[in-house]
Backbone bond lengths (Angstrom), bond angles and torsions (degrees), N, CA, C in turn:
res aa  C-N    CA-C-N  psi(-1)  N-CA   C-N-CA  omega(-1)  CA-C   N-CA-C  phi
1 M - - - 1.467 - - 1.515 108.60 -
2 L 1.339 117.93 136.47 1.442 121.70 -179.41 1.516 109.71 -80.10
3 T 1.315 116.97 124.57 1.453 122.03 178.67 1.497 109.10 -131.06
4 T 1.361 117.38 164.95 1.452 121.77 179.83 1.512 108.99 -68.24
5 A 1.317 117.43 124.03 1.457 121.73 -176.39 1.507 109.91 -105.93
6 T 1.356 116.17 146.64 1.449 121.58 176.96 1.510 107.46 -105.67
7 T 1.327 117.10 116.40 1.455 121.99 -179.52 1.497 109.24 -136.77
8 D 1.350 116.72 163.40 1.449 118.81 172.98 1.508 109.32 -83.77
9 R 1.345 116.03 170.42 1.457 119.41 -174.02 1.519 111.30 -65.70
10 T 1.305 117.84 -30.43 1.452 119.49 178.98 1.509 111.26 -61.95
11 S 1.335 116.18 -45.31 1.464 119.73 178.71 1.509 110.93 -63.98
12 A 1.347 117.70 -42.70 1.459 121.04 -179.61 1.511 110.41 -63.23
13 S 1.342 117.74 -41.62 1.450 120.01 -179.27 1.515 111.29 -66.24
14 A 1.333 116.00 -39.97 1.462 119.60 178.21 1.517 110.83 -62.48
15 A 1.335 116.50 -42.19 1.473 119.91 178.42 1.509 110.39 -63.51
16 S 1.347 116.90 -39.49 1.450 119.80 -179.60 1.520 111.16 -65.41
17 R 1.340 116.65 -41.13 1.461 118.92 -179.86 1.511 110.57 -62.25
18 Q 1.334 115.87 -36.87 1.448 118.87 177.58 1.526 110.90 -67.86
19 A 1.332 116.54 -35.80 1.459 120.12 -174.31 1.513 112.44 -80.07
20 V 1.352 118.79 -23.04 1.454 121.50 -174.34 1.514 109.79 -89.39
21 P 1.334 119.50 110.51 1.453 121.54 -178.84 1.519 111.59 -84.28
22 V 1.323 115.76 164.63 1.460 121.04 172.83 1.515 107.29 -86.79
23 R 1.316 116.48 110.23 1.457 119.86 -168.78 1.519 112.99 -64.94
24 G 1.336 118.64 -32.09 1.452 119.99 178.66 1.515 112.05 -59.35
25 R 1.323 116.56 -40.63 1.452 121.25 177.64 1.525 110.64 -74.03
26 D 1.306 117.77 -31.40 1.460 121.23 -176.77 1.524 112.51 -63.29
27 R 1.322 117.70 -33.10 1.465 119.41 -178.69 1.529 110.80 -61.33
28 V 1.310 116.34 -40.58 1.456 119.94 176.27 1.526 109.67 -68.11
29 A 1.341 116.21 -44.24 1.466 120.32 179.17 1.527 111.02 -61.57
30 D 1.349 116.78 -37.55 1.467 120.52 178.80 1.523 110.76 -60.90
31 Q 1.338 116.24 -43.70 1.464 120.36 -179.47 1.519 110.96 -64.94
32 L 1.327 116.83 -42.41 1.463 120.52 178.66 1.527 111.03 -64.85
33 A 1.329 116.40 -43.11 1.463 120.06 -179.99 1.519 111.27 -63.78
34 S 1.333 116.66 -39.84 1.458 120.38 178.97 1.527 111.15 -63.23
35 R 1.336 115.91 -41.94 1.473 119.70 178.36 1.523 110.75 -66.93
36 N 1.327 116.45 -39.68 1.461 119.59 179.18 1.525 111.50 -63.20
37 T 1.340 116.55 -40.11 1.461 119.98 177.25 1.518 110.84 -61.41
38 A 1.328 116.30 -46.39 1.466 120.49 179.13 1.526 111.27 -62.24
39 D 1.340 116.65 -41.28 1.468 119.96 179.61 1.529 110.83 -65.33
40 T 1.327 116.74 -39.99 1.469 120.65 179.72 1.524 110.85 -63.75
41 L 1.321 115.95 -45.20 1.467 119.52 179.94 1.528 111.00 -63.16
42 K 1.325 116.76 -38.69 1.463 119.89 178.40 1.523 110.84 -65.75
43 L 1.328 116.91 -42.12 1.461 120.28 178.86 1.524 110.72 -61.32
44 L 1.334 116.98 -45.36 1.458 119.95 179.35 1.522 111.73 -62.81
45 A 1.341 116.00 -41.32 1.466 119.86 -179.98 1.524 110.88 -64.57
46 D 1.338 116.37 -41.11 1.471 120.16 -176.75 1.523 112.11 -71.69
47 K 1.338 117.61 -40.88 1.465 120.93 -171.79 1.523 113.99 -91.80
48 L 1.327 117.04 -24.80 1.462 119.48 -173.72 1.522 114.09 -119.90
49 A 1.327 117.54 -19.12 1.466 121.32 -175.32 1.525 111.00 44.72
50 P 1.329 117.64 59.92 1.473 120.01 -173.98 1.525 112.54 -64.99
51 Q 1.322 114.47 152.58 1.453 120.06 172.66 1.523 108.75 -68.59
52 R 1.313 117.27 138.48 1.462 121.62 -179.76 1.518 109.54 -107.04
53 R 1.318 115.15 135.86 1.462 120.89 -178.49 1.522 109.51 -129.09
54 I 1.318 115.42 123.30 1.462 120.92 175.86 1.528 108.27 -85.05
55 V 1.319 116.05 129.09 1.459 120.82 -178.67 1.526 109.67 -121.18
56 H 1.318 115.08 160.79 1.465 122.00 178.30 1.526 108.94 -128.77
57 A 1.309 115.90 164.84 1.467 120.79 -177.40 1.526 110.42 -51.97
58 G 1.326 115.59 128.84 1.457 121.15 179.55 1.517 114.56 94.93
59 D 1.344 117.94 -14.67 1.463 119.97 178.37 1.535 110.12 -67.06
60 V 1.318 115.45 141.67 1.468 122.13 179.23 1.523 108.11 -111.41
61 I 1.341 117.39 125.95 1.469 118.02 -179.68 1.523 111.70 -95.38
62 Y 1.319 118.26 -23.79 1.458 121.01 167.65 1.518 108.72 -156.77
63 Q 1.340 115.06 157.87 1.456 121.40 -177.21 1.520 110.85 -125.08
64 A 1.325 115.71 155.69 1.464 121.31 177.00 1.525 109.76 -57.58
65 G 1.319 115.47 133.50 1.454 121.15 -179.82 1.512 113.73 93.67
66 E 1.321 118.09 -16.55 1.470 121.62 178.98 1.526 109.62 -70.56
67 R 1.317 116.84 141.87 1.469 120.96 -178.59 1.525 110.94 -62.66
68 F 1.324 115.50 134.75 1.461 120.73 -178.24 1.524 110.21 -79.17
69 T 1.324 116.24 124.69 1.467 121.77 175.17 1.521 112.15 -137.86
70 H 1.327 116.75 -25.61 1.466 120.36 -172.45 1.527 111.58 -130.14
71 L 1.324 114.77 154.11 1.457 123.04 162.49 1.522 107.47 -107.69
72 Y 1.316 115.95 158.51 1.461 121.32 -176.42 1.526 108.97 -131.74
73 V 1.317 115.57 139.75 1.463 120.93 177.59 1.526 107.63 -120.56
74 L 1.316 115.30 130.40 1.463 120.91 -176.41 1.531 109.64 -87.45
75 N 1.323 116.25 113.60 1.467 121.57 178.54 1.523 111.66 -90.34
76 A 1.313 117.37 -27.89 1.466 121.86 178.04 1.514 108.22 -158.57
77 G 1.336 115.86 148.78 1.448 120.71 177.88 1.522 112.46 101.33
78 F 1.336 115.42 -170.47 1.461 122.55 -176.88 1.532 109.20 -138.09
79 F 1.322 116.14 142.89 1.458 122.06 179.35 1.518 110.07 -129.20
80 K 1.317 115.47 152.79 1.457 121.34 168.45 1.518 108.06 -117.59
81 I 1.328 115.27 142.90 1.455 122.15 176.14 1.520 106.88 -106.08
82 V 1.315 116.75 125.23 1.467 120.33 -173.18 1.518 110.75 -128.94
83 T 1.334 114.26 151.54 1.459 121.96 172.13 1.522 107.69 -128.16
84 L 1.309 116.52 172.06 1.458 121.59 174.50 1.521 109.20 -103.79
85 S 1.327 116.16 130.73 1.455 120.83 175.96 1.532 108.85 -73.68
86 P 1.342 118.54 166.47 1.477 120.54 -179.18 1.526 114.01 -55.65
87 D 1.355 117.12 -28.05 1.468 118.73 179.94 1.524 112.43 -91.83
88 G 1.350 116.62 9.12 1.453 120.57 173.95 1.509 115.83 91.48
89 R 1.331 117.70 3.15 1.458 120.60 179.42 1.527 110.68 -83.29
90 E 1.334 115.81 146.32 1.463 120.71 177.34 1.522 109.72 -74.67
91 Q 1.329 116.15 133.87 1.458 121.77 178.60 1.528 109.01 -122.54
92 V 1.333 116.40 119.60 1.464 121.12 175.99 1.522 108.05 -78.10
93 V 1.329 117.20 121.19 1.467 120.43 -175.73 1.527 112.66 -111.90
94 S 1.334 118.27 -15.86 1.458 119.83 -177.95 1.522 109.99 -161.60
95 L 1.327 115.64 154.00 1.454 122.99 175.72 1.523 108.84 -120.19
96 K 1.315 117.00 142.93 1.455 121.48 -176.62 1.528 110.47 -124.64
97 F 1.343 114.23 139.80 1.458 122.18 -178.19 1.533 109.33 -125.66
98 R 1.334 115.71 178.89 1.467 120.78 -178.83 1.531 110.86 -53.04
99 G 1.327 115.50 133.17 1.450 121.58 179.40 1.514 114.32 91.26
100 D 1.335 117.72 -12.44 1.459 120.95 179.71 1.529 110.93 -76.91
101 W 1.329 114.83 150.55 1.462 122.13 175.94 1.516 109.51 -98.49
102 L 1.314 116.36 146.03 1.456 122.66 177.81 1.528 108.66 -125.77
103 G 1.337 115.86 141.96 1.449 120.18 173.73 1.508 115.55 111.08
104 F 1.345 118.23 -1.98 1.462 119.93 179.37 1.525 111.89 -58.67
105 D 1.327 117.25 -27.53 1.466 120.25 -178.11 1.522 112.68 -65.33
106 G 1.330 117.50 -13.65 1.463 119.90 -178.18 1.512 114.88 -91.00
107 I 1.347 117.30 -10.87 1.462 119.61 -171.96 1.522 112.38 -66.21
108 A 1.325 117.24 -48.71 1.474 120.32 -170.93 1.523 113.15 -63.15
109 Q 1.333 116.81 -47.29 1.456 120.94 -173.95 1.525 114.01 -99.42
110 G 1.328 116.59 -3.60 1.458 119.52 -179.58 1.512 113.88 78.55
111 A 1.341 116.68 11.20 1.469 121.85 177.68 1.518 108.26 -150.46
112 Y 1.323 116.24 145.48 1.461 120.35 179.49 1.525 109.58 -68.97
113 S 1.321 115.71 142.78 1.464 120.15 -179.77 1.523 112.34 -102.42
114 C 1.339 117.20 -5.67 1.469 121.89 -177.41 1.520 109.49 -134.51
115 D 1.330 115.36 171.96 1.462 122.15 169.45 1.524 108.59 -102.36
116 A 1.321 117.15 141.07 1.462 122.31 174.65 1.521 107.91 -111.30
117 V 1.339 116.63 115.85 1.463 122.19 -170.65 1.532 109.74 -123.74
118 A 1.330 116.60 128.98 1.463 121.14 178.56 1.522 110.44 -71.23
119 M 1.328 116.09 140.60 1.463 121.43 176.74 1.519 112.56 -102.19
120 D 1.317 117.73 -9.42 1.462 121.55 174.81 1.524 107.84 -163.95
121 T 1.315 117.39 -173.47 1.464 120.81 177.80 1.523 109.22 -67.57
122 G 1.327 116.05 132.94 1.452 119.65 -177.65 1.513 112.46 -151.88
123 D 1.332 114.73 175.23 1.458 123.23 -179.63 1.526 107.58 -124.90
124 V 1.334 116.59 114.08 1.458 122.32 -177.65 1.523 109.40 -111.34
125 W 1.334 115.65 133.84 1.455 120.73 175.79 1.529 108.79 -96.31
126 V 1.317 116.09 127.39 1.467 123.01 -175.88 1.528 108.70 -101.70
127 I 1.338 117.01 122.88 1.465 121.96 -175.01 1.524 109.30 -127.13
128 R 1.322 116.72 121.67 1.465 120.22 175.02 1.523 108.84 -66.46
129 Y 1.321 115.94 132.18 1.465 119.63 -175.84 1.530 111.23 -66.11
130 D 1.343 117.82 -40.50 1.465 119.35 179.90 1.522 111.46 -66.26
131 A 1.339 117.06 -35.03 1.461 120.45 177.38 1.532 110.78 -68.25
132 L 1.329 116.22 -37.00 1.462 120.31 177.93 1.527 110.59 -63.98
133 L 1.325 117.26 -45.84 1.460 120.28 -179.98 1.531 111.16 -63.26
134 A 1.313 116.60 -39.58 1.467 119.93 178.84 1.527 110.46 -64.37
135 A 1.334 116.85 -40.71 1.460 120.62 -179.73 1.525 111.62 -68.11
136 C 1.338 116.60 -29.43 1.468 120.34 -179.81 1.532 111.79 -64.55
137 V 1.345 117.14 -26.41 1.456 120.70 -179.43 1.524 110.56 -63.81
138 S 1.320 116.45 -42.43 1.467 120.43 -177.26 1.518 113.11 -93.92
139 C 1.341 116.34 -9.79 1.471 120.26 -178.73 1.532 108.63 -134.88
140 P 1.338 117.75 89.25 1.467 120.38 -179.26 1.521 113.59 -57.10
141 A 1.327 117.04 -27.40 1.468 119.71 179.80 1.523 110.87 -61.52
142 L 1.330 117.08 -32.82 1.468 120.48 177.57 1.529 110.79 -66.79
143 L 1.327 116.29 -41.10 1.458 119.63 179.02 1.524 110.49 -64.25
144 T 1.324 116.48 -40.60 1.463 120.43 176.76 1.521 110.57 -61.66
145 T 1.318 116.61 -42.85 1.467 121.56 178.98 1.527 111.08 -61.66
146 L 1.320 116.45 -42.46 1.463 120.83 179.20 1.520 110.85 -63.78
147 H 1.322 117.46 -46.21 1.461 120.89 179.80 1.521 111.71 -63.82
148 E 1.331 116.96 -39.65 1.463 120.06 178.14 1.523 111.32 -63.39
149 A 1.338 116.21 -40.02 1.464 119.69 178.95 1.528 110.65 -64.59
150 M 1.312 117.29 -41.38 1.468 121.04 178.01 1.524 110.88 -64.40
151 S 1.326 116.44 -41.13 1.465 120.76 179.65 1.520 111.34 -63.71
152 R 1.327 116.90 -42.90 1.472 120.50 178.18 1.516 110.76 -62.14
153 E 1.326 116.84 -38.42 1.464 121.16 179.67 1.524 110.55 -61.78
154 I 1.323 116.48 -45.43 1.464 120.79 179.62 1.522 110.48 -64.02
155 G 1.333 116.66 -45.15 1.453 120.30 -179.06 1.515 112.83 -64.61
156 R 1.323 116.81 -37.74 1.463 120.50 -179.24 1.527 110.71 -66.66
157 D 1.328 117.25 -42.98 1.463 120.21 178.46 1.525 110.72 -62.16
158 R 1.334 116.98 -42.19 1.459 120.75 -179.82 1.523 110.96 -63.94
159 D 1.333 116.41 -46.76 1.468 119.58 -176.68 1.517 111.92 -65.76
160 S 1.345 117.50 -37.13 1.461 119.68 -179.26 1.517 110.80 -65.05
161 L 1.321 117.05 -39.50 1.452 119.97 179.55 1.527 111.51 -70.18
162 M 1.345 117.49 -36.88 1.454 120.80 -175.66 1.516 112.72 -78.19
163 S 1.359 117.31 -36.01 1.457 119.31 -171.07 1.520 113.92 -97.73
164 V 1.340 118.14 -30.70 1.451 119.68 -174.45 1.529 112.15 -89.60
165 C 1.321 117.42 -43.70 1.465 120.10 -174.57 1.513 112.37 -61.58
166 T 1.330 117.79 -28.58 1.450 120.97 -173.42 1.515 113.59 -87.88
167 L 1.327 118.32 -3.12 1.460 121.16 -175.97 1.527 111.20 -88.92
168 P 1.355 117.01 151.08 1.466 120.27 170.56 1.535 110.43 -61.21
169 A 1.324 116.00 163.44 1.472 120.80 -171.27 1.525 112.74 -56.78
170 D 1.345 117.68 -51.47 1.463 119.68 -177.68 1.524 111.00 -62.22
171 A 1.329 116.22 -41.40 1.458 120.37 179.86 1.527 110.86 -66.85
172 R 1.320 116.48 -32.12 1.461 120.56 179.98 1.525 110.54 -63.92
173 V 1.328 116.84 -41.98 1.466 120.24 178.36 1.527 110.26 -67.87
174 A 1.349 117.19 -40.00 1.461 120.45 177.65 1.528 110.60 -62.06
175 E 1.324 116.61 -41.07 1.468 120.67 178.62 1.524 110.63 -65.42
176 F 1.329 116.89 -36.86 1.466 120.62 177.04 1.535 110.47 -61.99
177 L 1.328 116.80 -45.01 1.468 120.08 179.02 1.522 111.17 -63.79
178 R 1.329 116.06 -39.54 1.460 118.94 179.24 1.524 110.64 -67.15
179 Y 1.331 116.09 -39.25 1.462 119.70 176.95 1.527 110.67 -60.22
180 W 1.337 116.68 -43.90 1.466 120.61 -179.86 1.524 110.13 -63.54
181 A 1.353 116.80 -46.23 1.463 120.61 -179.69 1.526 110.98 -63.80
182 D 1.327 117.18 -43.20 1.459 120.42 -179.94 1.523 111.23 -64.96
183 S 1.335 116.85 -37.94 1.462 120.46 179.00 1.526 110.92 -62.70
184 L 1.318 116.96 -38.92 1.460 120.29 176.52 1.522 111.12 -67.70
185 A 1.347 116.51 -44.26 1.463 120.62 -177.88 1.522 111.03 -61.46
186 R 1.324 117.29 -39.76 1.465 120.59 -179.18 1.517 111.73 -67.18
187 R 1.318 117.26 -15.27 1.467 121.01 179.11 1.523 112.09 -106.46
188 G 1.324 115.53 13.22 1.459 120.43 177.28 1.507 114.32 74.18
189 L 1.341 117.05 20.52 1.455 121.86 -178.53 1.524 110.52 -104.79
190 R 1.305 116.35 160.24 1.453 121.28 -179.76 1.526 110.43 -64.26
191 S 1.340 116.09 131.83 1.458 119.61 -175.93 1.522 113.17 -123.27
192 D 1.340 118.08 -3.77 1.467 118.87 180.00 1.518 111.82 -84.63
193 Q 1.316 117.37 -15.55 1.467 122.04 175.66 1.518 107.40 -140.12
194 I 1.317 116.04 113.76 1.457 120.26 -173.54 1.525 110.22 -122.49
195 T 1.308 114.77 152.89 1.454 121.43 173.43 1.518 107.86 -108.43
196 L 1.326 116.51 112.19 1.457 120.38 179.27 1.526 109.24 -68.32
197 R 1.304 116.23 124.37 1.459 121.32 -177.98 1.522 111.84 -91.89
198 M 1.330 115.79 13.95 1.458 120.81 -179.15 1.519 109.12 -125.34
199 T 1.307 116.21 147.22 1.457 120.68 173.42 1.530 108.79 -74.38
200 R 1.340 116.45 167.48 1.465 119.94 176.85 1.536 109.97 -59.95
201 A 1.331 115.98 -37.73 1.463 119.98 179.44 1.526 110.93 -64.09
202 E 1.343 117.60 -40.92 1.459 120.97 179.66 1.525 111.23 -67.53
203 I 1.346 116.46 -38.29 1.465 119.71 177.05 1.529 109.45 -62.56
204 G 1.335 116.10 -44.73 1.452 120.13 177.93 1.516 111.73 -62.02
205 N 1.319 116.58 -40.53 1.459 121.37 177.77 1.519 110.51 -59.65
206 Y 1.320 116.94 -43.97 1.461 122.29 -179.00 1.525 111.71 -67.29
207 L 1.347 116.40 -38.22 1.462 121.13 -175.01 1.524 113.49 -92.71
208 G 1.323 117.58 -2.93 1.459 120.29 -177.75 1.510 112.34 72.99
209 M 1.341 117.33 40.98 1.458 123.43 -177.01 1.513 109.48 -134.56
210 T 1.335 116.70 165.08 1.455 120.36 175.05 1.522 110.23 -83.08
211 L 1.316 115.53 159.47 1.461 121.11 176.14 1.526 110.65 -56.15
212 E 1.329 117.06 -42.73 1.469 121.30 -177.91 1.521 111.32 -63.60
213 T 1.322 116.72 -38.91 1.464 120.13 179.29 1.521 110.68 -66.37
214 V 1.325 117.36 -40.75 1.458 121.03 177.27 1.528 110.14 -61.27
215 S 1.334 116.88 -45.91 1.461 121.03 -179.39 1.523 111.32 -61.16
216 R 1.338 116.82 -42.81 1.466 120.11 179.10 1.531 110.96 -63.87
217 A 1.323 116.49 -40.04 1.462 119.87 -179.80 1.522 111.18 -65.81
218 L 1.321 117.22 -42.29 1.467 120.42 177.85 1.522 111.05 -63.88
219 S 1.334 116.22 -39.54 1.461 120.02 178.29 1.526 111.06 -63.73
220 R 1.328 116.21 -39.81 1.467 119.18 178.72 1.524 110.79 -66.08
221 L 1.314 117.13 -41.21 1.463 120.54 176.59 1.522 111.15 -59.53
222 A 1.329 116.19 -39.87 1.463 120.19 178.63 1.529 110.86 -69.21
223 R 1.337 117.55 -41.72 1.462 120.75 178.26 1.522 111.55 -61.55
224 D 1.326 115.90 -37.23 1.465 120.59 179.18 1.527 112.27 -80.81
225 K 1.342 116.26 1.75 1.464 123.33 178.12 1.527 112.66 61.54
226 V 1.323 115.68 27.96 1.455 120.51 173.18 1.530 109.65 -79.25
227 I 1.337 115.73 -34.30 1.464 122.18 174.94 1.522 107.93 -135.26
228 D 1.308 116.85 167.26 1.460 120.16 165.87 1.516 108.42 -145.63
229 F 1.321 115.81 163.84 1.456 122.31 -174.79 1.522 110.46 -109.39
230 A 1.334 115.50 151.62 1.456 120.40 172.18 1.526 108.92 -66.38
231 E 1.332 116.22 156.73 1.462 120.16 -176.68 1.524 111.50 -61.52
232 K 1.323 116.69 -37.83 1.460 120.10 -178.54 1.522 109.34 -113.56
233 G 1.314 114.98 119.29 1.458 119.33 178.32 1.510 111.82 82.60
234 R 1.321 116.96 120.46 1.457 121.05 -175.54 1.525 112.69 -92.55
235 R 1.330 116.01 18.80 1.460 118.84 172.71 1.523 110.85 -89.25
236 D 1.327 116.82 -18.18 1.463 120.85 178.83 1.519 108.41 -87.76
237 V 1.337 115.88 112.17 1.460 122.08 -173.77 1.526 108.94 -117.34
238 R 1.323 115.70 128.92 1.460 120.48 174.66 1.520 108.86 -100.54
239 I 1.325 115.67 133.15 1.460 122.05 179.16 1.527 107.39 -120.11
240 P 1.336 117.43 91.12 1.469 119.73 -175.06 1.522 113.23 -60.40
241 N 1.337 117.08 -33.00 1.459 120.78 -174.42 1.529 108.23 -148.82
242 V 1.335 116.34 108.20 1.460 119.71 -177.19 1.522 110.86 -63.08
243 E 1.351 117.22 -30.55 1.461 119.73 178.52 1.531 111.35 -60.18
244 A 1.337 116.60 -28.28 1.462 119.70 179.31 1.524 111.47 -65.52
245 L 1.331 117.33 -29.01 1.456 120.17 175.76 1.532 110.41 -65.93
246 S 1.330 116.07 -40.56 1.466 119.57 177.25 1.522 110.73 -62.69
247 A 1.330 116.30 -43.29 1.462 120.04 179.67 1.527 110.51 -64.05
248 F 1.329 117.20 -38.14 1.462 121.67 178.40 1.523 110.09 -62.18
249 I 1.332 116.73 -44.18 1.462 121.01 179.36 1.522 110.12 -60.51
250 Q 1.323 116.96 -43.92 1.466 120.20 -179.94 1.526 111.17 -63.97
251 R 1.337 117.29 -37.48 1.468 119.64 177.55 1.524 110.97 -64.90
252 C 1.331 116.04 -40.41 1.468 119.67 177.75 1.523 110.98 -61.38
253 L 1.330 116.78 -41.30 1.448 120.38 -179.24 1.519 111.90 -68.54
254 S 1.331 116.15 -39.93 1.464 118.55 -177.86 1.505 112.44 -69.10
255 S 1.366 116.97 -26.13 1.449 120.76 -179.32 1.522 113.24 -95.11
256 A 1.356 116.42 -6.08 1.459 119.51 -178.24 1.517 109.91 -69.55
257 P 1.348 118.81 138.51 1.464 120.62 178.22 1.504 111.58 -67.16
258 L 1.311 115.72 148.04 1.459 120.76 177.52 1.528 109.14 -73.11
259 L 1.324 115.91 121.63 1.462 120.69 -175.78 1.518 109.35 -94.66
260 Q 1.304 116.65 136.94 1.467 121.63 178.48 1.533 109.47 -91.21
């Protein structure tokens, strides 16, 4: 679970350097990632003919405690992965975009440990796990695809804990927006104008912040002209220059007090 972390400025700066990509190189990486996603989806469609399920905001495709039988691949839309904290509150632990796999948490224990909830209308491919393993025997490319998806999942969880938890509040929200924009860009989707599929409370839940802190951070980003909002509805966010988010994060770090 993401919580507010207390670190010294050296640790925060190191985390920021890790989190800030070189955008010139990212454009090439975005194109490669988009092609890889398309190739993966085509391979799954050709070799497995997965069942397709149309989902809408609020739909749950599996719940914690449910017996594990399937993996799911997101072809369109956005999902949040949630757990319940010890006091019964919902905790957002992960976000899923096109090409992401859902359900890996169920493999080890034979039951899902989280809920997977749609944040908007989407297209989910349903794949029986036993059928996938059987197909991997005759198609090594499928096994490679499965291992790569698992590896990305592990790396994403590690990076989110290392880079986001250590940032000051305003920088944390800026990093969240950059993560969302980068996730869209890597899938060949428009990233300069995004529609946040989460409420301010859900963003705060994910980042370990209060709703009020998230709102203040977004307002500061808008005042600094790093982002702006559509006239109707403040979920539509325009990001004229993603590099400006990186610069904003660095300014937050340079102005943060040194913590003992």
